Structure formats: structure tokens, C-alpha cells
N, C-alpha and C positions, 0 to 999 in steps of 0.2 A: 804180781806178772802172770798172767796165765802161760802155762807151757804150752808150746806147740806141738800138736801129734804128728807122729810120722805119717800117718793118713788121717784125712778128716773122719769125723763121723757126724751122724744128723744130730745128734745131742749137740756135739761142740759147736756146730754151725749154728745152732738156735741159740745157745747160751754165750757165745763170745760177743764181749761188748767193747774189746780194746780194737782200734782202728790199726789197719795194716793188712798186709798180704799174706795168705795163709795156704801154701802149697798143698797139693793131696799126695804128695810122695812120689817116689820113681814108679815108672809104669802107668801113670796117670793120664798121659797124654798132654801134660801141661796144663793141667786145671788147677786153678787157684780160686780161691775165695777172697773177695777184697770188700774190708769193712772200711766206712770212713762216716765221719760226723757231719751232717748236712748245716746250713747257716743257722738252723732254728734248734740245732743240738740233738737232733734225732739220730739213729743208727740207721745206716743205709747198706745192704748187702747185695753184693753181685758176683757172678761168675765171670770168669776169663779164661781164655786157652791160649798159651804161648805155643806157636807151631809155625815150623819153616815151611814156606812155599816157594817153589823155586829158588831156593837157596837163599832167601829172604826171610827173616822174621817176622812174624805177624801175631798182633794181639786182636784176638776174637771176642767179642761179647757174646755171651751165653743166656742172658737173661737175669733178672734177679730174684732173689732168695726173699719170701718163700713161694712166688710165682713157680719158680724152677726149684726142684728139690735137689738134694745131692745126687741121688740116683739117676734124675732126669739130666743133671748136667754132666756126669759120668757118661750117661749114654751119647748125647750130643759130642762130646769129644771123641768117642769111639768111631761116631758115625763121620765126623771131619777127618778122622784118620783114614778111614776107609775111602773116602771122596778123594783126600789127597793121593792115596796110593792108586787110585783109578784116573788120576788127573782130571778129576771133576769138581776139584774145590777152587772154586774163584772167588779172589778177595776183593778185586777191582770194585769201587763205590757204583760205577755205572751199571752194573750187571747184577750185583747182589742186593744193594741197598735201595729199598723204593725212596722215590721222592715224596716230598709232604702232601702233594697232590694224590699220589697213588696210594698213600697210608690213609689219607682222609677217607677215600672210597671204601676201604676195607672197614673202617670203622663205622661208617655211616651203615653199611650193608650189616655190621653184628648188630648195632641197634634198632635197625629197622624192623626186627621181627618182635620187638616190646614197644613199638609206637603204634596208637590206637588208628584204625583205619580213619582215613578221612582228616586226621589231625595235619598240623601245619609244622610237625617238628624237623621232618627232614628239609622242608623248604626253607626253615629258620637255620639250621646248620649250614645248607649251602648257600644262604645268602650272607651270613656274618663271615663265613670263611672265604668267601668269594671276594666281597668289598674288603675285608682288612687283612687277611692271613695270604691268600693266594698270590696277590702281587708282589710280595716280598719273599715268600716261603715256596709257593707252588711247584717251581721246578728244583728245588734244592733237596738232595739227599737228607732224608731224616737224621743221619749221624753227624752231619755238619750244622744243624741248626743248634744256636747258641743263646743264651740268655738274653745276651745284648741284641738279637734279632728280634726276639719276642718283645723285649722292652721298647725298641723303635716303633713296633706297631701300636702299642698299648698307650704309651706314653702321650701322643697328640689326643686321644680321646679319653684319658683316664679321668679327666676333671670335668669336661663338659658332658660326657657320654658314658657316666660311670656305668650303667647297667649295661651297654650294649659291649662295653670294654671288659667287663666280668664275663659276659657270655663267650666273648672272641676268647679269652685267656682260658676259661673252662674248656672250650671245643679244641683248643690248639693243646692244652694238656691232655685230653683225652685220646689224642691221636699220638702224642709222644709217650704215654702209657703203653698204648699198644706196641709201639717201636721198642721199648724198654723189654716189654714182655716177649716180644718175638726176637730179642738177642741183637737188635740192631744198635742199641745205645745203653750205655749204664745209669743215666740219670734222665731227669725231665726239666729241660730248661724253662718249663711254664709252671714249675711246681712251687715248693715252699721258698727257695732262694729268690724268686723273683717277688714273691709275696711281701718279703720283708723289704724290698727294694723299691717298691712303688710306694707312691704318697699316700700317707695316711689320713691327710685333711679330709674332713667329712663333706659331703655333697647332700643336701636334703635331698630326701626319698621323693622321687616322682611318682605319687599314686595316679592311678587311672583315674580320669575326670568323671566326677559323679555330680548329680543334681540333690540339692536339699530336696527330702521328701516331700515337702509343701509344693514342690513345682512339678511332681512326676505326673499328678493326673492332668495337668494342662499341657504337658508334653505329649501326652497320648493322644489327646484332642488334636494337636498340631498334626501329629503322625496320622491319624483317621483322616484327615482333612486334608493330605498332603498330594493327593492324586498319584502317589507312587504305586508301583507294582503291586497287587493285592496280595502276593503271597507274602511280600516282604513287610508289608504293613501288619498283616495278621501273624507272622513270626515276631515281630518287634514287640507288639502287645502281649504275646502269649510269653516273651522272655521277661517282660517287666513283671506280670503277674503270677508267673511261677518261680521267680527269682533264679532261674537256671543259666546255665553258662551258654554262650551263643553257640558254640559246637553241638551241644546237646540239643538245642532247639531246631537249629538247623537239620540237623540229622535225624529227627524225630520221624518214626516210622509208624504208620497205622496199626500194626501189629503189637505195638508197646502199648496203646491205649485201651483202656477198658473204659468206655463212657457210662455203663451201668453201675459198675463201683467207684466211679468218679476216681479214677486212678491212673497214673502213668509210671510204668516199669522201664526205665533206662537201664539196659544191661551193662553189666560190668566192663566190656570192651570199649564202652563209648564214654564212662566215667573216667574222669582225671584220677579218683581215688583206687580205681579198677574194683569197684565193689558196687554190685546192684544198687541202684537207688529209687525208690517208690516217691514219687511226686502227687500230693494230694489236689486233687482240681477243684478250685472253686467253681462256683456257679456262673461268674464272668470266665473263667477259662474255657468251661465248658462251651459257652456260648462261642467263643473264638474258634473252639474246634468244630462245632456243627458248622459254622460259615465256612472253615475251610474244607469241611468234607463236601459240601454243596458244591464247591467249585474244583474238586480234588479231580474229576476226570478220569477216575482208574489209578492214578499213580500210587504208589507205596508209599511214598513221602508224605507227609502231612502238610509242608510248605515247600513244593516243588518249585523249581526257576520255571521260567516260560518255556525250557528246553524239557521239562520234565525231570531234572535232575535235582540233588540236594541245592539249596541256595549256597552261593559263593562264600568264602570266607570275608569277603568284603562287602557283600550285599547290606547287611545292618550298619556296620561303620559308616558306608556311603550314606545312607538315608539320615544317619544322625547329623553326618558332616554338611550335607545338602540343605538341611533343615537349621543349620547353626543351633544345634539342641545344648551345645555346651558340654556334652558328656558323652563318653563312648557306651556302647550297649553292656559291656561287663559292669560299668558303674553304677548301673541300676540295683546290682546284688547289693552295693554298698548303702544306696538310698534304702532299699528293704530293711536293712540291718540296722541302719539307724532309726527308722520307724520303729521298729520291733523292739529296740531298746527304750525309745522314749514315749511310745503311744500304747504299746500292746502290754500286758500284765503278762506275757510269756516268759519262762525260766529261760537263762541262757543257753541251756544245753539244747531246748527246744529249739529254740533261733538258729543256732549253730547246725543242728542236724537239716533245718530247712534250707540251708547252703550246701548240704552235702560235704560240711567239714568233718575230718577226720579227729576223733578225739585223743588228743597227743599224751595223754594220761594213761599210760599202760594198764595201771591198776583199774582204773574206773571204766577202761573199755573194756577190760576182761569180764567182769561183774555185770557191765549193761548189755544185755542181749534184746534190746526192744529197740525199734527206730522212732517210737513216740509217735507214731503215725496219725492216730487220732487227735492228739494234742496239735500236732503241725497243722491237721486239717483245718481245726478251728482257727489256728494262725494266719492261714492263707485266706480265710474267708474273711477273717477281718481285714486283711490288707484289701482285697478285692473291694470289700465296702468300702474303705477309706478312699480308693481310687475313683469310686463311684460317685463320690460325694459332691 
């Protein structure tokens, strides 16, 4: 049995493993460390302050360890005591605890700086929270949301929309982690406990629709003859030829293109991996660019919309849907990968680098300093020739 110290120390806070409440001694302002075990057996440590406000005892959450250190928790206690002395300490939920909707705005603002320009990350966050979380949680203070509340949101969609449900849970959990870090509550109702309670029955993974590689050339012919807006048609063809992501193609700018060197440099801020990616341009891809250049009309975008802006996020998807292609634009990366595995002699690492996939083997990645550009150039030329057959 660990002996309780008269006053807490940073060492004790770090090493204590026995559940319980450990006070910080007299003169601490009511500070205590609360240690408890989660549903999965992990230890959770949080700070609390017992304080009297207007003659009534209150328990204030001060955040979790290690997000809030012992020194920071003590400082919060002192600030609360000073605020009480000045009559400024308010513990009523309506005035001190933000609603879920307000907290979600704070979290989105924090994440916004890390999202790529032109990405749909913010729209996706807002969409999933608006459709599933806000109707039940939006106006509720974050300290009054329970695991049961989150379960009632997730269970109706958990089996039929597993991917969506996981995203909803992850985003609710992110908002709740912010609330914990801010001291508004001590636990995360969308965290480990709910993970143990949700059904484990597997749902087949729903992969993005893709075509067999033998059907890709015929599909490109249909796209060219569709009569659709030329910028969309050229962007679609370029996406297939380069095996790049839709956002990378739609946001392509002329300053990224070096037609003489037959190279496209996508800057890090536009890449999913946050690393600059060089794309070798095949003969067919260069022809698409020259056609796009002839009709560019001075725009900085390679494939501008009719209004001179980048193509919308749905432009290529809509074209594929209107033509009933049976695949989404991103699925053509899968078609290329299958072709590369079955019909080319390129090693796996060359194929993966062609898709800008990050090497997950840290040791191998540390020693490989080349992007195998010339070998990728040969691979993309083979892919272009295959599509022209």
C-alpha cells in the first residue's frame, strides 16, 4: 500500500498506480489528485478542487494529468481562490461551461491550421457533427454529456454505416478531449469505455469503387467523347495517367509544372503526406497538359472551372456518376496499382512511391533517401502506353 504523502510531489503523481483520491495537504486550496481505472484497465489521473462558493461546497475539475502538471493545477487553485475573493468565481453551468456546439467550434479552429488549403476536412467535420451529433448534443453543456448520450447517437448507424459512425465517434471524442484538457470534465464519454460497449461484429470494409485495369482505357474514351466541360475531361484523364489524388489534380498550378524536365512538383502543403511529391510526366500526360495550356486563357490553374477557379471537389465525381462509369475518381489509383502488380515488372517500392505512399518501415525509410524517380518515370510511361493500346 503506497503511503499517502502530506503534500503531493511530481514524482508521486507520476508513479502512483493505486486508485483513490490524494489531497495536496493544508493550504492547497482544496486540490486533490483523483486516480481511477478505466473500463480497459488503464489508469486515469485528474485534478479536482473542493471549494466553497456562496456558502456551498463545489467540486471543480482542473484537467487531467499529464496535460495539466502538478504546478499548473496548484496555480489554477490559487487563481480560483483569488477569483472567489473578488466575487468573480462563477460555477453555474450556463455561464462557465460551453455547450457541445461551442466546444466543437473551438476544436475546429484549433485543427484548421493543420488542414491543407482547399481540403474538405472542415466541411467533413461540420457535416458529420451537424447530421449526427448536434441534434442531440449541440445545446448541451459539455460536462453533462454521458456515454449513454454518445451511444444513442452511434448505435443506430454502427452496423449499417460503420465508417461514418467511427468518424462521428472520433470527432465527438476530440471535442470531449478538449473539454477535459480545459478542466470542464474529467473523462471522455466517447473514449475507451464506449469502445468496449459498442458491437464487435465485423462489417465488410466498403472500399472505394474501382474498375479492373483492363476497362480503364475504354473508360477514358467514354470520358473524352462525353461532351462534358473540357477542363473536367482533361483533369479526369490527367488523374488517371498520373495515378494522383483528385485534390492534387484539381489544385494543380502551372508553376508546379516543368514541361521540359517532364516533371510535376506537388508542394508539401498540398500533399496528404505533407511531403513534396515529384510526379514523372509520361508522353500522354504531357499531351494533356499541352491541350490544357492551349485553352488556359491565362489562368494559374491547370484545370480551371468555367469561372476561372479550381474545379470543385465534386466535378470529377459527378462526371463519373453521369457516365455511369461504376468507379469513383480515387478508385483509378487502385486500378493502376493492380496493373502495376500484375502487368509491370516494377518492384513494390517503385509502385508504392508512384502513389506517394509513405514507407511505414521506419528503418527502411531512414536509409532510403531516393524517390526512385527515373524508375517511376519508366513505370508511368508503361502505364500510358497500356492505356493507349
